[in-house]
C-alpha positions as CSV (number, residue, x, y, z in Angstrom):
1,M,32.8,-18.1,-43.3
2,D,32.9,-18.3,-39.5
3,H,36.2,-17.9,-37.8
4,E,36.7,-19.5,-34.4
5,T,38.1,-16.9,-32.1
6,A,39.7,-17.8,-28.8
7,G,41.2,-16.1,-25.7
8,Q,41.8,-12.5,-25.1
9,Q,40.6,-10.0,-27.7
10,G,41.0,-6.2,-27.7
11,T,43.5,-3.6,-28.5
12,D,46.6,-4.7,-26.6
13,A,49.6,-2.7,-27.8
14,G,52.0,-5.6,-27.6
15,T,53.4,-7.2,-30.7
16,A,55.5,-10.2,-31.5
17,G,58.7,-8.2,-31.9
18,V,59.9,-9.9,-35.1
19,I,63.3,-9.1,-36.5
20,A,61.8,-7.6,-39.6
21,R,58.6,-7.5,-41.6
22,P,58.4,-11.0,-43.2
23,L,57.6,-9.5,-46.7
24,L,60.7,-7.4,-46.5
25,L,62.8,-10.5,-45.6
26,F,61.5,-12.3,-48.7
27,L,61.9,-9.3,-51.0
28,G,65.4,-8.7,-49.6
29,A,66.5,-12.3,-50.2
30,L,65.1,-12.1,-53.8
31,L,67.0,-8.9,-54.4
32,L,70.2,-10.3,-52.9
33,G,69.8,-13.3,-55.1
34,F,69.3,-11.2,-58.3
35,V,72.3,-9.0,-57.4
36,S,74.5,-12.1,-56.6
37,D,73.5,-13.6,-59.9
38,H,74.6,-10.5,-61.7
39,L,77.9,-10.0,-59.7
40,L,78.9,-13.7,-59.2
41,P,77.0,-15.9,-61.6
42,L,77.2,-19.6,-60.9
43,P,77.9,-22.0,-63.7
44,I,74.8,-24.1,-63.1
45,S,72.2,-23.4,-65.7
46,V,69.1,-24.9,-67.2
47,S,68.6,-24.8,-71.0
48,S,66.0,-22.2,-72.1
49,I,64.8,-24.6,-74.7
50,G,63.6,-28.2,-74.7
51,S,61.5,-30.3,-72.3
52,V,63.5,-29.4,-69.2
53,H,62.7,-25.7,-69.8
54,W,58.9,-26.4,-70.2
55,I,58.9,-28.8,-67.2
56,S,60.6,-26.1,-65.0
57,A,58.3,-23.4,-66.3
58,I,55.2,-25.5,-65.4
59,I,56.6,-26.3,-62.0
60,S,57.4,-22.7,-61.4
61,A,54.0,-21.5,-62.5
62,C,52.3,-24.1,-60.2
63,L,54.4,-23.1,-57.2
64,I,53.8,-19.4,-57.7
65,I,50.0,-19.8,-58.2
66,M,49.8,-22.1,-55.2
67,G,51.8,-19.6,-53.2
68,V,49.6,-16.7,-54.2
69,V,46.4,-18.7,-53.4
70,L,47.7,-19.8,-50.0
71,A,49.0,-16.4,-48.9
72,A,45.8,-14.7,-50.1
73,A,43.6,-17.2,-48.2
74,G,45.6,-16.6,-45.0
75,I,45.3,-12.8,-45.5
76,R,41.6,-13.1,-46.2
77,N,41.1,-15.2,-43.0
78,F,42.8,-12.5,-40.9
79,S,40.8,-9.7,-42.6
80,E,37.5,-11.5,-42.1
81,A,38.4,-12.1,-38.4
82,G,39.2,-8.4,-37.9
83,T,42.8,-9.0,-37.0
84,P,45.7,-7.2,-38.7
85,V,48.1,-9.0,-41.0
86,P,51.2,-6.8,-40.4
87,T,53.5,-8.1,-37.7
88,N,54.0,-4.7,-36.2
89,E,50.3,-4.4,-35.1
90,P,48.8,-6.3,-32.2
91,T,46.8,-9.5,-32.9
92,R,43.2,-9.1,-32.0
93,T,41.8,-12.6,-32.6
94,L,43.2,-16.1,-32.8
95,V,42.2,-17.4,-36.3
96,T,42.0,-21.2,-36.4
97,T,39.6,-22.0,-39.2
98,G,39.8,-22.1,-43.0
99,V,43.4,-22.5,-44.3
100,H,44.6,-21.9,-40.7
101,S,43.0,-25.2,-39.7
102,W,45.7,-27.1,-41.6
103,T,48.8,-24.8,-41.3
104,R,49.5,-22.2,-38.7
105,N,51.6,-20.1,-41.2
106,P,49.8,-20.1,-44.5
107,I,51.0,-16.7,-45.5
108,Y,54.7,-17.5,-45.0
109,L,54.2,-20.9,-46.6
110,G,52.7,-19.2,-49.6
111,F,55.6,-16.7,-49.7
112,F,58.1,-19.6,-49.7
113,L,56.2,-21.3,-52.6
114,M,56.3,-18.1,-54.6
115,Y,60.0,-17.5,-53.7
116,V,61.0,-21.0,-54.9
117,G,58.8,-20.6,-58.0
118,I,60.5,-17.3,-58.9
119,G,64.0,-18.8,-58.3
120,I,63.2,-21.6,-60.7
121,V,61.5,-19.5,-63.4
122,V,64.5,-17.0,-63.5
123,R,67.0,-19.9,-63.2
124,S,68.7,-18.3,-60.2
125,S,70.9,-20.6,-58.2
126,W,71.6,-17.7,-55.8
127,I,67.9,-17.2,-55.1
128,L,67.6,-20.9,-54.3
129,I,70.8,-20.8,-52.2
130,F,69.5,-17.8,-50.2
131,M,66.4,-19.7,-49.3
132,L,68.2,-21.5,-46.5
133,P,69.2,-18.4,-44.5
134,L,65.8,-16.9,-45.3
135,A,64.1,-20.0,-43.9
136,V,66.3,-19.8,-40.7
137,A,65.4,-16.0,-40.4
138,I,61.7,-16.6,-40.8
139,R,61.7,-19.7,-38.5
140,Y,63.7,-18.2,-35.6
141,G,63.4,-14.4,-36.1
142,V,59.7,-14.3,-37.0
143,V,57.7,-17.5,-36.4
144,A,59.3,-18.3,-33.0
145,R,58.7,-14.8,-31.8
146,E,55.1,-14.8,-33.1
147,E,54.4,-18.2,-31.4
148,A,55.8,-16.9,-28.0
149,Y,53.6,-13.7,-28.4
150,L,50.5,-15.7,-29.3
151,E,51.0,-18.1,-26.4
152,A,51.4,-15.2,-24.0
153,R,48.4,-13.4,-25.5
154,F,45.9,-16.4,-25.9
155,G,47.3,-18.9,-23.4
156,D,45.7,-22.4,-23.5
157,D,43.6,-21.6,-26.5
158,Y,46.8,-21.0,-28.6
159,R,48.6,-24.1,-27.0
160,D,45.6,-26.2,-28.0
161,Y,45.6,-24.8,-31.5
162,K,49.4,-25.4,-31.7
163,A,48.9,-29.0,-30.6
164,R,46.4,-29.9,-33.3
165,V,47.7,-27.8,-36.3
166,R,51.1,-28.2,-37.8
167,R,53.4,-25.2,-38.2
168,W,53.9,-25.7,-41.9
169,L,52.1,-28.7,-43.3
C-alpha cells in the first residue's frame, strides 16, 4: 500500500509535547474507573441475564473489535510509512492514506471505541463517566498539541490534509 508523504522528512528531534502518552491516559482512566467502582459503586446496574445482557454484550464486542481494527490499521499505516507511533518521538512522514484518509486520529478513535466497549462489558458506570475528562484530556492535551506540531513541521501539506479529512469521523 502506498502512503502519500508530504512536507519535511528527516530526523528532527522536535515532538508534539503531549501531556502524557495517550495509551497511559486511556489505561489510567480505566484503572481509575475500576477503582472507583470498587470504592464507590453506583446503584446503576444492568442485569447479567436476559436480552439486555446479550444486547449489551454484542454491542461491547462490536465496539472492542472495531476499536482494535481501527487502532491496528492506524499503527500499521504509520509503520509502513516509517514514522514512529509513540508521541515522544519525532514524526518523520505525514501519513494521509488508508484509514488516515477518513480520520486524522484512527488510533485514538480506536482506543475510545475499545474504552467504551470495556466500560459496557464490565458494566462500569465510573468508566463511562471518566470518558468525559479523558476525552477532554485527549482532545486538548494530546490532539491539539499534535496538530500544532504537525502544522509547524509540515506546513501547508498538513493544513491541506486537515481541511479535507475530519479529526474524528
